[in-house]
N, CA, C and O atoms as a MOPAC input file, in Angstrom:
PM7 MOZYME 1SCF
protein

 N     97.66800 1   124.33200 1    70.86600 1
 C     97.53700 1   123.92500 1    69.47200 1
 C     96.58000 1   124.87200 1    68.75900 1
 O     95.48600 1   125.15000 1    69.24900 1
 N     96.99900 1   125.36100 1    67.60800 1
 C     96.13200 1   126.22900 1    66.80700 1
 C     96.26700 1   125.91400 1    65.32500 1
 O     97.35900 1   125.67500 1    64.81100 1
 N     95.10600 1   125.92300 1    64.65100 1
 C     95.04200 1   125.90800 1    63.20000 1
 C     94.19100 1   127.10500 1    62.80600 1
 O     93.01300 1   127.17700 1    63.15700 1
 N     94.78200 1   128.04100 1    62.08000 1
 C     94.09100 1   129.27200 1    61.74100 1
 C     93.96600 1   129.37900 1    60.23200 1
 O     94.95300 1   129.56400 1    59.51900 1
 N     92.71700 1   129.25800 1    59.75700 1
 C     92.46400 1   129.35900 1    58.31500 1
 C     92.28200 1   130.81500 1    57.91000 1
 O     91.82400 1   131.63900 1    58.70100 1
 N     92.64200 1   131.11700 1    56.68100 1
 C     92.41800 1   132.44200 1    56.11300 1
 C     92.28700 1   132.31500 1    54.60500 1
 O     92.61100 1   131.28100 1    54.02200 1
 N     91.80200 1   133.39600 1    53.98100 1
 C     91.72600 1   133.42700 1    52.52800 1
 C     90.33900 1   133.21200 1    51.95100 1
 O     90.15200 1   133.30300 1    50.73700 1
 N     89.37000 1   132.92900 1    52.80100 1
 C     88.01900 1   132.76400 1    52.30100 1
 C     87.40700 1   134.09000 1    51.89100 1
 O     87.98400 1   135.15400 1    52.11600 1
 N     86.22000 1   134.00900 1    51.28200 1
 C     85.53900 1   135.22400 1    50.88000 1
 C     84.49800 1   134.95100 1    49.81900 1
 O     84.11500 1   133.80800 1    49.57200 1
 N     84.05000 1   136.02900 1    49.19700 1
 C     83.04200 1   135.96900 1    48.13700 1
 C     83.74900 1   136.05800 1    46.78800 1
 O     84.57800 1   136.94100 1    46.56900 1
 N     83.41600 1   135.14400 1    45.89400 1
 C     84.03400 1   135.12900 1    44.56500 1
 C     82.97700 1   134.74300 1    43.54600 1
 O     82.04400 1   134.00400 1    43.85800 1
 N     83.12400 1   135.24000 1    42.34200 1
 C     82.18700 1   134.91000 1    41.27400 1
 C     82.48400 1   133.51300 1    40.71500 1
 O     83.61600 1   133.03300 1    40.79100 1
 N     81.47000 1   132.87800 1    40.16100 1
 C     81.72300 1   131.59000 1    39.48700 1
 C     82.83600 1   131.71100 1    38.46300 1
 O     82.90700 1   132.68200 1    37.70900 1
 N     83.70900 1   130.70200 1    38.44800 1
 C     84.85900 1   130.73600 1    37.56000 1
 C     86.09100 1   131.37700 1    38.16800 1
 O     87.18200 1   131.30100 1    37.60300 1
 N     85.92100 1   132.00100 1    39.30400 1
 C     87.03200 1   132.67600 1    39.95400 1
 C     87.91000 1   131.74100 1    40.76800 1
 O     87.71400 1   130.52600 1    40.77700 1
 N     88.88400 1   132.33600 1    41.45200 1
 C     89.85100 1   131.56900 1    42.23800 1
 C     90.00600 1   132.15300 1    43.63000 1
 O     89.81800 1   133.34900 1    43.85000 1
 N     90.35100 1   131.28600 1    44.55400 1
 C     90.72800 1   131.67800 1    45.90600 1
 C     91.85900 1   130.76800 1    46.36000 1
 O     91.98800 1   129.63500 1    45.89800 1
 N     92.67100 1   131.28100 1    47.26900 1
 C     93.71600 1   130.46400 1    47.88800 1
 C     93.52600 1   130.50500 1    49.39900 1
 O     93.65500 1   131.55800 1    50.02300 1
 N     93.22400 1   129.36800 1    49.96900 1
 C     93.09300 1   129.26000 1    51.41200 1
 C     94.43700 1   128.89700 1    52.01900 1
 O     95.22500 1   128.15900 1    51.42800 1
 N     94.68300 1   129.42800 1    53.21200 1
 C     95.87600 1   129.08800 1    53.97500 1
 C     95.45800 1   128.60500 1    55.35600 1
 O     94.42900 1   129.02500 1    55.88600 1
 N     96.25300 1   127.72900 1    55.92500 1
 C     96.03200 1   127.25600 1    57.29400 1
 C     97.37500 1   127.26900 1    57.99800 1
 O     98.26300 1   126.47500 1    57.68500 1
 N     97.51500 1   128.17500 1    58.95000 1
 C     98.75400 1   128.30200 1    59.70400 1
 C     98.64700 1   127.49200 1    60.99000 1
 O     97.70400 1   127.65900 1    61.76300 1
 N     99.62300 1   126.61400 1    61.21300 1
 C     99.60000 1   125.71400 1    62.35900 1
 C    100.62400 1   126.14400 1    63.40100 1
 O    101.68300 1   126.67800 1    63.06900 1
 N    100.29600 1   125.90400 1    64.65500 1
 C    101.23400 1   126.16800 1    65.73500 1
 C    100.89800 1   125.27300 1    66.91800 1
 O     99.76800 1   124.80800 1    67.07200 1
 N    101.90700 1   125.04600 1    67.74700 1
 C    101.68600 1   124.28100 1    68.97100 1
 C    101.88400 1   122.78800 1    68.84700 1
 O    101.68000 1   122.05800 1    69.81700 1
 N    102.27800 1   122.31400 1    67.67000 1
 C    102.55800 1   120.89800 1    67.48300 1
 C    103.57400 1   120.75000 1    66.35100 1
 O    103.86800 1   121.71300 1    65.64200 1
 N    104.10200 1   119.55100 1    66.18800 1
 C    105.12400 1   119.30000 1    65.16900 1
 C    104.44000 1   119.08300 1    63.82600 1
 O    104.03600 1   117.97000 1    63.48700 1
 N    104.32000 1   120.15600 1    63.07800 1
 C    103.54300 1   120.18000 1    61.85000 1
 C    103.95900 1   119.06600 1    60.88300 1
 O    103.10200 1   118.42300 1    60.27700 1
 N    105.23500 1   118.83800 1    60.74000 1
 C    105.72100 1   117.87100 1    59.75100 1
 C    105.39400 1   116.42900 1    60.12300 1
 O    105.60400 1   115.52400 1    59.31600 1
 N    104.88800 1   116.20200 1    61.31900 1
 C    104.50900 1   114.85800 1    61.74700 1
 C    103.04900 1   114.52900 1    61.45800 1
 O    102.58300 1   113.42900 1    61.75600 1
 N    102.33700 1   115.47900 1    60.88300 1
 C    100.90200 1   115.34300 1    60.68100 1
 C    100.53200 1   115.38400 1    59.20200 1
 O    101.02000 1   116.22600 1    58.44800 1
 N     99.66300 1   114.46400 1    58.80300 1
 C     98.98600 1   114.61100 1    57.52400 1
 C     97.98900 1   115.76000 1    57.65400 1
 O     97.39700 1   115.96800 1    58.71300 1
 N     97.81600 1   116.49800 1    56.56700 1
 C     96.92500 1   117.65400 1    56.60200 1
 C     95.81900 1   117.48900 1    55.56300 1
 O     96.02200 1   116.92300 1    54.48800 1
 N     94.65900 1   117.99500 1    55.91600 1
 C     93.51100 1   117.88600 1    55.01500 1
 C     92.69600 1   119.15900 1    55.05700 1
 O     92.77100 1   119.94200 1    56.00400 1
 N     91.91700 1   119.34500 1    54.00800 1
 C     90.87200 1   120.35800 1    53.97700 1
 C     89.52500 1   119.63500 1    53.86600 1
 O     89.34800 1   118.74100 1    53.03800 1
 N     88.60400 1   120.03600 1    54.70200 1
 C     87.23700 1   119.56300 1    54.65400 1
 C     86.33900 1   120.77800 1    54.38600 1
 O     86.76200 1   121.92500 1    54.52500 1
 N     85.11600 1   120.50200 1    54.00600 1
 C     84.14100 1   121.57900 1    53.87400 1
 C     82.76800 1   121.10100 1    54.32100 1
 O     82.45700 1   119.91000 1    54.29500 1
 N     81.96500 1   122.06600 1    54.72800 1
 C     80.60500 1   121.76000 1    55.14900 1
 C     79.67400 1   122.84000 1    54.64400 1
 O     79.78500 1   124.00500 1    55.02700 1
 N     78.76400 1   122.44900 1    53.78800 1
 C     77.74100 1   123.35200 1    53.27400 1
 C     76.52100 1   123.29300 1    54.20200 1
 O     76.35900 1   122.33100 1    54.95300 1
 N     75.67100 1   124.31200 1    54.15000 1
 C     74.47800 1   124.32100 1    55.00600 1
 C     73.64100 1   123.06400 1    54.84200 1
 O     73.32900 1   122.65700 1    53.72300 1
 N     73.28600 1   122.46000 1    55.94900 1
 C     72.43700 1   121.27700 1    55.98900 1
 C     73.06200 1   120.06300 1    55.32200 1
 O     72.35800 1   119.13000 1    54.93700 1
 N     74.37200 1   120.07300 1    55.18400 1
 C     75.07900 1   118.91700 1    54.62800 1
 C     76.15800 1   118.46300 1    55.59600 1
 O     76.59600 1   119.22000 1    56.46300 1
 N     76.58100 1   117.20700 1    55.43400 1
 C     77.63600 1   116.69400 1    56.27700 1
 C     78.98600 1   117.24300 1    55.83400 1
 O     79.18100 1   117.61800 1    54.67800 1
 N     79.91500 1   117.27900 1    56.79400 1
 C     81.28000 1   117.69200 1    56.47300 1
 C     81.89700 1   116.64000 1    55.55500 1
 O     81.74800 1   115.43900 1    55.78300 1
 N     82.59200 1   117.10500 1    54.51300 1
 C     83.19300 1   116.18200 1    53.56100 1
 C     84.66200 1   116.52200 1    53.32500 1
 O     85.07800 1   117.67700 1    53.41100 1
 N     85.43500 1   115.47600 1    53.02600 1
 C     86.83800 1   115.65900 1    52.71000 1
 C     86.97200 1   116.26200 1    51.31700 1
 O     86.35900 1   115.79300 1    50.35800 1
 N     87.78100 1   117.30300 1    51.22400 1
 C     88.04100 1   117.95800 1    49.94200 1
 C     89.38800 1   117.51200 1    49.37000 1
 O     89.48200 1   117.11300 1    48.20900 1
 N     90.42300 1   117.58500 1    50.20100 1
 C     91.76900 1   117.25200 1    49.73700 1
 C     92.62800 1   116.90100 1    50.93600 1
 O     92.39500 1   117.37700 1    52.04700 1
 N     93.63300 1   116.05400 1    50.69400 1
 C     94.54200 1   115.64400 1    51.76200 1
 C     95.95200 1   115.55800 1    51.21300 1
 O     96.16400 1   115.34300 1    50.02000 1
 N     96.92000 1   115.73300 1    52.11800 1
 C     98.31900 1   115.68400 1    51.72600 1
 C     99.10200 1   114.98900 1    52.83500 1
 O     98.84200 1   115.20500 1    54.01900 1
 N    100.06200 1   114.15200 1    52.44300 1
 C    100.85500 1   113.42900 1    53.42600 1
 C    101.85000 1   114.35000 1    54.13300 1
 O    101.98600 1   115.52400 1    53.78800 1
 N    102.53600 1   113.79600 1    55.12300 1
 C    103.41400 1   114.60700 1    55.96600 1
 C    104.49800 1   115.31900 1    55.16800 1
 O    104.83700 1   116.46800 1    55.45500 1
 N    105.04100 1   114.63300 1    54.16300 1
 C    106.12600 1   115.22600 1    53.37500 1
 C    105.61700 1   115.97600 1    52.15200 1
 O    106.37500 1   116.69200 1    51.49800 1
 N    104.33200 1   115.81200 1    51.84300 1
 C    103.78300 1   116.41300 1    50.63800 1
 C    103.95600 1   115.56100 1    49.39600 1
 O    103.62800 1   115.99500 1    48.29200 1
 N    104.46700 1   114.35700 1    49.56800 1
 C    104.75300 1   113.50800 1    48.41400 1
 C    103.49300 1   112.95700 1    47.75400 1
 O    103.50000 1   112.61400 1    46.57200 1
 N    102.42600 1   112.87600 1    48.52000 1
 C    101.20100 1   112.28900 1    47.98800 1
 C     99.99300 1   113.14000 1    48.37300 1
 O     99.91100 1   113.66700 1    49.48300 1
 N     99.06600 1   113.26100 1    47.43700 1
 C     97.83200 1   114.00800 1    47.67100 1
 C     96.63800 1   113.20700 1    47.16300 1
 O     96.78200 1   112.32300 1    46.31900 1
 N     95.47800 1   113.52400 1    47.68000 1
 C     94.26700 1   112.96400 1    47.10300 1
 C     93.13300 1   113.97300 1    47.22100 1
 O     93.14500 1   114.85200 1    48.08300 1
 N     92.16200 1   113.82500 1    46.34300 1
 C     91.10100 1   114.81100 1    46.19800 1
 C     89.73400 1   114.15500 1    46.06800 1
 O     89.60800 1   113.03400 1    45.57600 1
 N     88.72400 1   114.86900 1    46.51600 1
 C     87.35800 1   114.46200 1    46.22100 1
 C     87.13500 1   114.57200 1    44.71500 1
 O     87.68700 1   115.45300 1    44.05600 1
 N     86.32500 1   113.67100 1    44.18600 1
 C     86.06700 1   113.69000 1    42.74200 1
 C     85.52000 1   115.04200 1    42.27600 1
 O     85.79600 1   115.48200 1    41.15900 1
 N     84.75500 1   115.68300 1    43.13100 1
 C     84.09100 1   116.93100 1    42.75400 1
 C     85.06400 1   118.09700 1    42.55800 1
 O     84.69900 1   119.11000 1    41.96300 1
 N     86.29300 1   117.96100 1    43.05200 1
 C     87.25100 1   119.07600 1    42.94900 1
 C     88.49200 1   118.71300 1    42.14900 1
 O     89.34300 1   119.57100 1    41.91500 1
 N     88.61100 1   117.47000 1    41.72900 1
 C     89.78800 1   117.05000 1    40.96600 1
 C     89.96000 1   117.89600 1    39.71500 1
 O     89.01000 1   118.14200 1    38.97200 1
 N     91.19600 1   118.33600 1    39.49900 1
 C     91.49300 1   119.16100 1    38.34000 1
 C     91.24900 1   120.64300 1    38.55200 1
 O     91.64500 1   121.46800 1    37.72900 1
 N     90.58900 1   120.98200 1    39.67000 1
 C     90.30700 1   122.40200 1    39.96400 1
 C     91.01800 1   122.89100 1    41.22200 1
 O     91.42900 1   124.04900 1    41.29300 1
 N     91.16200 1   122.01900 1    42.21000 1
 C     91.77900 1   122.38200 1    43.48500 1
 C     93.15000 1   121.71300 1    43.60500 1
 O     93.37300 1   120.61500 1    43.09400 1
 N     94.05900 1   122.40500 1    44.29500 1
 C     95.37800 1   121.84700 1    44.56400 1
 C     95.75300 1   122.09700 1    46.01800 1
 O     95.72600 1   123.23300 1    46.49200 1
 N     96.10300 1   121.01900 1    46.72200 1
 C     96.56400 1   121.14600 1    48.09400 1
 C     98.08800 1   121.09700 1    48.09200 1
 O     98.69500 1   120.33900 1    47.33500 1
 N     98.69400 1   121.91000 1    48.94500 1
 C    100.14900 1   121.91500 1    49.07800 1
 C    100.49300 1   122.29600 1    50.51400 1
 O     99.63600 1   122.76700 1    51.26200 1
 N    101.73600 1   122.09200 1    50.88700 1
 C    102.16800 1   122.44700 1    52.23200 1
 C    103.60300 1   122.94700 1    52.19700 1
 O    104.38600 1   122.60100 1    51.31300 1
 N    103.92300 1   123.77800 1    53.19500 1
 C    105.27100 1   124.27000 1    53.39100 1
 C    105.63500 1   123.96300 1    54.84000 1
 O    105.22500 1   124.68200 1    55.75200 1
 N    106.39200 1   122.91200 1    55.04800 1
 C    106.72200 1   122.49300 1    56.41400 1
 C    107.63800 1   123.49600 1    57.11700 1
 O    107.67300 1   123.54500 1    58.34700 1
 N    108.36900 1   124.28400 1    56.35600 1
 C    109.20900 1   125.31400 1    56.96600 1
 C    108.36200 1   126.45900 1    57.53400 1
 O    108.76900 1   127.14600 1    58.47100 1
 N    107.18200 1   126.64700 1    56.95000 1
 C    106.29000 1   127.72300 1    57.40000 1
 C    105.11400 1   127.19900 1    58.21000 1
 O    104.25900 1   127.97500 1    58.63800 1
 N    105.06400 1   125.88500 1    58.42300 1
 C    103.95400 1   125.27800 1    59.17800 1
 C    102.59700 1   125.68000 1    58.60400 1
 O    101.67600 1   126.03700 1    59.33800 1
 N    102.49900 1   125.61500 1    57.29900 1
 C    101.30100 1   126.08800 1    56.62800 1
 C    100.88300 1   125.11800 1    55.52300 1
 O    101.71500 1   124.57300 1    54.79800 1
 N     99.57800 1   124.92200 1    55.41800 1
 C     99.00700 1   124.15600 1    54.31600 1
 C     98.09400 1   125.07500 1    53.51700 1
 O     97.45500 1   125.97400 1    54.06300 1
 N     98.04700 1   124.83100 1    52.21900 1
 C     97.30100 1   125.70100 1    51.31100 1
 C     96.27400 1   124.89200 1    50.52100 1
 O     96.40500 1   123.68100 1    50.34200 1
 N     95.26100 1   125.59700 1    50.06200 1
 C     94.31500 1   125.01900 1    49.11600 1
 C     94.07200 1   126.05800 1    48.02800 1
 O     93.40600 1   127.06900 1    48.25400 1
 N     94.61600 1   125.79800 1    46.85400 1
 C     94.37300 1   126.66400 1    45.70400 1
 C     93.11200 1   126.17500 1    45.01100 1
 O     93.03600 1   125.02100 1    44.58800 1
 N     92.13400 1   127.04400 1    44.89800 1
 C     90.84100 1   126.68300 1    44.32200 1
 C     90.61200 1   127.50200 1    43.06400 1
 O     90.51500 1   128.72800 1    43.12300 1
 N     90.52700 1   126.83200 1    41.93900 1
 C     90.29400 1   127.47400 1    40.65300 1
 C     88.95300 1   127.02600 1    40.07300 1
 O     88.37100 1   126.03400 1    40.51400 1
 N     88.48100 1   127.76200 1    39.09400 1
 C     87.22300 1   127.42700 1    38.40800 1
 C     86.11200 1   127.14200 1    39.41500 1
 O     85.41200 1   126.13400 1    39.31700 1
 N     85.96600 1   128.02500 1    40.36100 1
 C     85.00200 1   127.81000 1    41.44200 1
 C     83.57200 1   127.81100 1    40.92300 1
 O     83.21600 1   128.52900 1    39.98900 1
 N     82.76600 1   126.97100 1    41.57500 1
 C     81.36300 1   126.81000 1    41.21000 1
 C     80.49500 1   127.15400 1    42.42500 1
 O     80.96400 1   127.09200 1    43.56100 1
 N     79.24000 1   127.51400 1    42.18800 1
 C     78.35600 1   127.80200 1    43.33400 1
 C     78.28300 1   126.63800 1    44.32600 1
 O     78.13200 1   126.86300 1    45.52600 1
 N     78.38500 1   125.41800 1    43.84700 1
 C     78.31400 1   124.26500 1    44.74600 1
 C     79.56700 1   124.09600 1    45.60900 1
 O     79.59800 1   123.23300 1    46.48600 1
 N     80.58500 1   124.90000 1    45.37300 1
 C     81.75700 1   124.90700 1    46.25400 1
 C     81.52600 1   125.77200 1    47.49100 1
 O     82.36000 1   125.79300 1    48.39600 1
 N     80.41500 1   126.47300 1    47.53500 1
 C     80.10300 1   127.31500 1    48.68500 1
 C     79.98600 1   126.47000 1    49.95000 1
 O     79.21600 1   125.51100 1    50.00200 1
 N     80.75700 1   126.83900 1    50.96100 1
 C     80.79800 1   126.07100 1    52.20800 1
 C     81.74700 1   126.75700 1    53.18600 1
 O     82.46700 1   127.69000 1    52.83000 1
 N     81.73100 1   126.27900 1    54.41000 1
 C     82.78700 1   126.61900 1    55.35700 1
 C     83.89200 1   125.58500 1    55.18300 1
 O     83.63700 1   124.38100 1    55.22500 1
 N     85.10800 1   126.05400 1    54.99000 1
 C     86.25100 1   125.18500 1    54.76100 1
 C     87.08200 1   125.08900 1    56.04800 1
 O     87.42800 1   126.09300 1    56.66900 1
 N     87.38400 1   123.84900 1    56.41700 1
 C     88.10400 1   123.57500 1    57.65300 1
 C     89.43200 1   122.88900 1    57.35900 1
 O     89.54200 1   122.04300 1    56.47200 1
 N     90.41200 1   123.27800 1    58.12000 1
 C     91.73100 1   122.65700 1    58.07800 1
 C     91.78200 1   121.57600 1    59.16100 1
 O     91.27600 1   121.76400 1    60.26800 1
 N     92.39900 1   120.44600 1    58.82200 1
 C     92.52000 1   119.33500 1    59.77200 1
 C     93.94600 1   118.81300 1    59.78900 1
 O     94.58100 1   118.67300 1    58.74400 1
 N     94.43900 1   118.52800 1    60.97500 1
 C     95.75000 1   117.89200 1    61.15600 1
 C     95.53500 1   116.55800 1    61.85200 1
 O     94.83400 1   116.48500 1    62.86100 1
 N     96.13500 1   115.50800 1    61.31600 1
 C     95.89400 1   114.17500 1    61.87800 1
 C     97.20700 1   113.39500 1    61.96000 1
 O     98.00700 1   113.36600 1    61.02500 1
 N     97.38900 1   112.76800 1    63.11700 1
 C     98.53300 1   111.88700 1    63.30000 1
 C     98.00300 1   110.51200 1    63.62700 1
 O     97.11300 1   110.38000 1    64.46700 1
 N     98.52500 1   109.48900 1    62.98700 1
 C     98.01200 1   108.13800 1    63.20400 1
 C     98.77800 1   107.38900 1    64.28200 1
 O     98.21200 1   106.51200 1    64.93300 1
 N    100.04600 1   107.71000 1    64.48600 1
 C    100.81700 1   107.11100 1    65.56900 1
 C    100.60000 1   107.96600 1    66.80100 1
 O    100.79800 1   109.18000 1    66.76600 1
 N    100.18300 1   107.31800 1    67.91400 1
 C     99.74600 1   108.07500 1    69.09100 1
 C     98.73100 1   109.12500 1    68.61800 1
 O     98.99200 1   110.32800 1    68.65800 1
 N     97.58700 1   108.64400 1    68.17700 1
 C     96.66400 1   109.47700 1    67.38300 1
 C     96.29800 1   110.82600 1    67.98700 1
 O     96.00900 1   110.94800 1    69.17700 1
 N     96.32100 1   111.83200 1    67.12000 1
 C     95.86800 1   113.17400 1    67.45600 1
 C     95.10500 1   113.71000 1    66.25200 1
 O     95.37900 1   113.34900 1    65.10800 1
 N     94.14300 1   114.58100 1    66.54000 1
 C     93.27600 1   115.10900 1    65.49400 1
 C     92.90300 1   116.53800 1    65.87000 1
 O     92.23800 1   116.75900 1    66.88200 1
 N     93.32200 1   117.50000 1    65.07300 1
 C     93.07100 1   118.90500 1    65.38100 1
 C     92.30000 1   119.56600 1    64.23700 1
 O     92.45900 1   119.20500 1    63.07100 1
 N     91.45800 1   120.54700 1    64.60000 1
 C     90.63900 1   121.26900 1    63.62500 1
 C     90.80300 1   122.76100 1    63.77700 1
 O     91.00400 1   123.27400 1    64.87800 1
 N     90.71300 1   123.45800 1    62.64600 1
 C     90.64000 1   124.90600 1    62.67300 1
 C     89.20700 1   125.35800 1    62.87500 1
 O     88.29300 1   124.54300 1    62.99800 1
 N     89.02100 1   126.68800 1    62.91000 1
 C     87.70500 1   127.25000 1    63.18600 1
 C     86.87000 1   127.41600 1    61.91400 1
 O     85.66500 1   127.66100 1    61.98800 1
 N     87.50400 1   127.28300 1    60.76100 1
 C     86.80600 1   127.37200 1    59.48700 1
 C     86.86000 1   128.74800 1    58.85400 1
 O     86.98400 1   129.76300 1    59.53900 1
 N     86.76600 1   128.76100 1    57.53800 1
 C     86.69100 1   130.02000 1    56.79100 1
 C     85.61400 1   129.87300 1    55.72200 1
 O     85.54000 1   128.85400 1    55.03600 1
 N     84.78800 1   130.89400 1    55.59100 1
 C     83.64700 1   130.83100 1    54.67700 1
 C     84.09100 1   131.12600 1    53.25100 1
 O     84.79600 1   132.10200 1    52.99300 1
 N     83.66600 1   130.26900 1    52.33300 1
 C     83.84500 1   130.49500 1    50.90300 1
 C     82.46400 1   130.54600 1    50.26800 1
 O     81.67700 1   129.60700 1    50.38900 1
 N     82.17900 1   131.64700 1    49.59400 1
 C     80.89600 1   131.81400 1    48.91600 1
 C     81.14800 1   132.10300 1    47.44600 1
 O     81.85100 1   133.05300 1    47.09900 1
 N     80.57300 1   131.28100 1    46.59300 1
 C     80.71000 1   131.43800 1    45.14900 1
 C     79.35100 1   131.84400 1    44.59600 1
 O     78.41200 1   131.04900 1    44.55600 1
 N     79.27200 1   133.09000 1    44.17500 1
 C     77.98600 1   133.63100 1    43.73100 1
 C     78.20800 1   134.81500 1    42.80900 1
 O     79.18100 1   135.55500 1    42.95100 1
 N     77.29900 1   134.98300 1    41.86800 1
 C     77.35300 1   136.15000 1    40.99700 1
 C     76.48100 1   137.27800 1    41.55600 1
 O     76.39800 1   138.34900 1    40.95700 1

């Protein structure tokens, strides 16, 4: 099982980034997918989540209207489009796959996002 995040980096305030998470080794379409983030000395927090089919999404209040989660089940990939980035969005972003029936929970290694001028 692998979840490989990419797309992180350094961006100025107000800028945009698109994170990708490529999944392998499990039936991607059977898993709800989420993005979490963890800033230094803070707990990991949920940023956005999407259901197995992509029909439903939810977001942390702090990113609503700025971030969009999407998935492509044909490509086994989930995305996080981040717009209007703020310095407080700086964190390591993690991809998560979760199945509730016969529960399974997988994590990626994380990708660093730094928002700074």
